[in-house]
N, C-alpha and C positions, 0 to 999 in steps of 0.2 A: 649814408654812412658818414658820421662825425669822425674823421680820424681822434685816437685816444688824445693826443696832445691837444688838439682844437677842444676835446673835451673837458681838459682840465681847465684849461683857461677860460673857456664858457663859465664852468661852475665857481672857479675863481672869482671873476667879474661880479657873477652873481651873488658867492657868499660874502664878497666884501660890501655890496650893496648893504645887501640885509644886515648884516653888521652894523653898518653906517645908519639904518634906520629903525631897527630894531622891532620890526616889525613880521620879521619870514623865520619859520623855524625850519631848518635843514633835517635832510635824512641822516639818519645815521651815520651812512659811510662818510657824508662831507661834516659831522660835528665837529668842532674846536676843543679837546678839553681846555680850561685853564688851570694850572696848578701853583699860580703864584702863594696861595692859602697855605696850602702842603709845604712850599718852600720858605715861609716865614715861618712855620713852626719843627723845621729841618734843627738839629745842634750842633750840622758842622756844614761845610761848606765842602769840604773834601769829598771826590768821589775818582774811581780808577778802574781801568777795565783792559787786560792785553788779550787778543782776539788773532788765530791764526786768520791770514788773510784769504787763505785758499778755502780750505774747509769751513769755516765760519765758530770753531771750537773758541769756548771760551777758556784761558789759560788761567784766569786771575779775573778776579772783580770786586769791589770794595765798592758798597752804596751805586750800584751801578745803576741803579733803575729809579734811583731816586731825582727828584726833580731839580735843577741845576741852571743857571743864568748862563748860557754860552758864551755870550760876552762876541769877541770877533771872529770867531770858530764858524758863526752865523755864514760868513761868507763862502762858506765852502759850500753851503747850499746853493748861494745867489751864484757862486762860480757853476755850480754843478748843472742848472738852468741855463748858463747861461753854452756850455760845451753841449748841453744835448740840442740847442737850436744851431748852433756852431756845424755840428753832427746832420742835422738835416737839411743843410743849407738855407736855413730863415737867416742865418745872419754871415757876416765872413769877419775873418782878422782884420780886413783894412776899412770896414763900415766905421762908419763917425757916431761917437755917443755924446749927444749935446749935454749941457750941462746947463738946467734948469737954476731958478733962484734958492728952490730947497732943494736943491742938491748941490750947489756952490757953498750953501749954508749949515754944511754939516758940521760937525764939533771934531777936532782931532783924533788921532792921527788922516791926515789929507794930501793932497795933491794941490789944493789951492788956484784952480780952474776957477776960472771967473764966470758968471752967469752969461750966456751965450757963448760961450768957447766950448771946445770942442776936443776929446781926442778920440784914437782909433782903438778899435773891441781891445784889438794884443797888449795894447798900453794902459785899457783900464783892469784886463787879468791880471798883469803884471803889478799893478799899484796895490790892488787885490792882496796879491798873491805874497809879496814882499813888504810893500810898506801898510798893507793892509787897511789902503786909503777907503775912511768911511763915503768921501764923495763921491769915489767911483763907483761904489757898491750901490750908491742911491741913485746915479746916471744911468747906472746900466738897469736897475731894476724898474724905471722910468722908460727905457727905450725899448726893453721886453714885454713889459705890465700895463704901460701908459699912465699907472700912477704907483708911487711904491706901497700903499697899501694893498691895491689889486696885487700886486707881484707876491705881495709877503703871503697874501691868502692862498697863490698858487703853490709857494713853498713849502707851506703848510699842508695843502691836499698831496704833492710829490712828496713830501717825510712820510704824510701816514700808506700810500702805497709801497714804500721802500721798507716798510714795517717799523717805524720810528714811532711808537707806540706813546710816548712820553714827550712827545713835541708841539710848540705852536710857535710859528713866527711870526712876530709884529713888525719888523722892519727887517730892509735888505743886510744891514749893515753889524747889526748886534748892537748898538747904543744902548744905553740903561733904558728900559723897558719892562715893566711887571709882567706883562706878559710873554715875555721872549723868554721860551722854556727848552730845557731839553736834558737828556741826560747820558753821562757816560756811554753806556750802551747805544743809543741814538747815536750820537757822534761817532760813536765804532764803524755802526750800519752804513752810515752814512759816509764813512770814511771810504769803507770796503767799495759801497758801490762807485764812487766816482773813481775810483782807479780801474775798476771794471769795466763799466762801463764806456768807458775814456780814456784808455790807455795813450791814445794821442795826443791827452793835452795835459797828461798826469806830469810833463817835466816843467810845469809851469809852477808846480810846489815847491821845485827844487833849487830854482834860482835864487842864490844868492844876493844877486844886485840886479838891478837895470837901470839906464840911465833916460832921465827924462828931460827934456829940453832942457839939456848942459848939465845937471844934476847928477851925481850918481844915489838912488837909492837903495837903501841893504834892507835885508831881509831881518823880521824880530825874531826869525825864528832860529837863536843860536847853536840849535843841536843839529845845524845840515853840514853836512859832511862825508866823509867816508863811513858808512854804519847806516847813515838817514837822508833818507830823500824828501821828503817831506812829513808834515803836511800843512798845519795854521796852530799859531798860539794867538789868546786871548785874553784880555784883562777888561774890568772893570770893579770898582771900588766892594760891587756888592759879589759880584763872581769871584775875585781873587785872580790867582794866576791859572788860567788851562791853559793846555795844550794838545793836539793830536798828532801822532808821528808815527813814521812806516820805515822799517831797513830790512834787508833782504841778506841773509846770512845761509850757505849752503842752499842754495836755493828755496829758500823758506823763508815767507813774508809774514811780520808780525803786523800788527798794528796797537797803539799805545796810547790810551785814552788818560790825562790827569787832569779834574778840574778841581779848584779851590785850593791853589797851591797858596802858602803864607808871603811867599817871595817867589821871584821869576828863578834866583841859583837854587832855591831848594826844590820849586817846578820840575825845570829841568833834571836836578840830579834823580827825583824819583823816577820820572819819566825813560831817563837812558837806564839807571837801575833794573826796572821791570823789562825794559824792552831787552837789554844782556842775558837777565834771568830768565825770562823766554825764549831766549834761542839754547839757553844752555838746558833748557828744561827737554826742548824737543831732542835737542843733541843725544840726553842719554837716554830717552825714550827712545831714540833709532837705535842704540846700543843693550835694549831690551829691561831698562829698570821703568818701573813702572813711580811715576813720580809726579808732585804737585809742587804751586806757587803758596808760601807760606808765608806769614811777615811778623814784622814787629811792629807791633802797632803806633802810629801815631797820625792823630789828626786834631786840624784847628777845632775848639769844641764850641765856639762862638760864631754865629752867623755872620755878626756885623760887630765891630770892636777889637781888641788887641786878641793877638793872638796866643790862646792857652793850651799849654803842653797838657795831654789827658794823659791821666794814671797808667800805667801798662802794666801787667801782671809779666809779660816776658818781652825782656829787653830795655829800650833805652828811651826814657821818657824825655831826655833832652838833647835828642838827637835833630837837625834842621831837616832830615828828608825822612821820608819813609823807606827803611831800609829792609830789604826781603831777601828771603833765606828759601831754600829749597828744603824739602822734605819728603820723604816716602818709607820704603822700606827696601833699599838696596842691603843686596847679602854681602858680607863682609868679603873683600878679597881673598884669594887664596894664596897666601903668600908663604914663601919656604921659610921657616924658622932653625934658627940652627940648633941643635939639642945642648946646647949653653944657654941660651938665653932664659932669660930670668922672667919671671912673670909676669913683671909689674912693668910690661912695656907695652902695653896696651894706651889709650886714650878716647876723649869724645871729642868733636867740633862742635861749637854751638853758635856759629855764626861766620858769615864774610862781611867787610866791611872795606869801606873809601879810605878810613886811614887808621895808623896806630893807635891813636886815641881813643876811637869809636869801638876799635878791637877791647882794647885794654878795658872800658868801661861794661862792656857785655860781660868778662870773665870777673871783673868786680861783682856784677848783678848776679852773674850764676853763682859764685861764694856766696852771695848771702842769703840767695833764697834755696839754695842744696848743697851748703856747705856739708851735711851729713853724708852727701852722696860722691862728693868730691875730694874729701878733707884726705890731705895728703899726696892728692895730685898739685901737679905745676902747670899755675896757667902761663900762654906763652900766645903773644902774638905775630903767627909765623906770614914770612912777607910772601903772598903767593900771585906774581905778574903786579898788576895795582893796586891790588886789595891784599886786605890782611884777614887771615885766619884767626878767629877766639878757638884756643885748644886748650884742652886739661890731657896733660900725658904723664904717665908714670904711675896708670892702674892697672890691677891685673883682669885679665880678660872677664869673668862674672862681673867686677865691679864697674868697670866701664858699661856692662853691658844693662846692668840694674839700673847705674845714673841715667843713662838716655832713656828708659822708661821709664822712670820716673818724672822724666823732663819733659818726656814728649805727653803725660797723661796732665800736664800743667800748660799745654798745647805750647812747647819751647819744641821747636826745632834742632835736632840734634842727629850728630852721625856717630856713629863706633869708626874709632881709626885703629885698624891691625897694625903690628908691630911691624916697623921698616927695613 
């Protein structure tokens, strides 16, 4: 009986040979879908997903199954197979990883190790997790698979076994290749698998820096710190700015994947917003609310070329990142009101934003689109911790509820605010 790992390697080597020769058809279970034509037809690079790491529940998804270029997030699968070999005792952290001319010739980011030189397995892991070293990824692929192409075939087969249905790996590091394809959902599946299957090695994704031959190498993931303990970033001109992150709050872990961001800053802000809102959803659900994640739409509309702000029905077309909100049907809180209270002490909240400017922009949008419902109310940007709530105050209860119903009918998140 051939062990599972050996069977996968055997299939991978055979598949790589068949691909090179073009003479052998593979069984359905080993067929590799190629999605570059679908990707070329896509109207946007952006995709995102938020997942409960424990249950696998999807809290939010946007273009989550559409093919995208994963860029350096590809290395998470290279690391997954490295951790698998370590856990099986087939590899050790102090084993040497030699650099072939092919590995040494990889484009930056790289360690710059010369052909014939070697590093330890641990150094290769740290280099992939922090510097996103392309040369270290290929060197590891050649150590485990013999050649990078054989290892890439093994990566694809392992992805299929994990349920990554829209993924095909063509290399070990994510450098540009039209055949290197994944979806946001698949990246979330991989992220969840690596922390579930190899928790003893997950800490490498949290390292903010490591020392290599006298120099300090810092992590490309600028979100690492309190609240975020992994995983990986990625960027190519074709992919845009990608990131997979994970964090824990109140004993709940969430995974967020954002692909195709127009800038690093907007990608990071988007991922952070999604993570924070996901935690807020979990907290409010625990308190009995039925709630989901909604969004103010923002996407780059061109696959290549300049970023274009898409027309939006509900929100701010000039914002630099996706601004997310909570929507649902929470019951108005029961608050004691003085008998002398006037009727016009109700309000509506129409979003929560990073800056006062963004909140005022949302207020202006709502006034323009729903002026007949909020006429006479006062728009305000209320400070709430590090964020600003866009609210309209000074409405009668019936008017506030009517205004919210009108906004929700147009897919704009809205919450009724009772008298304070």
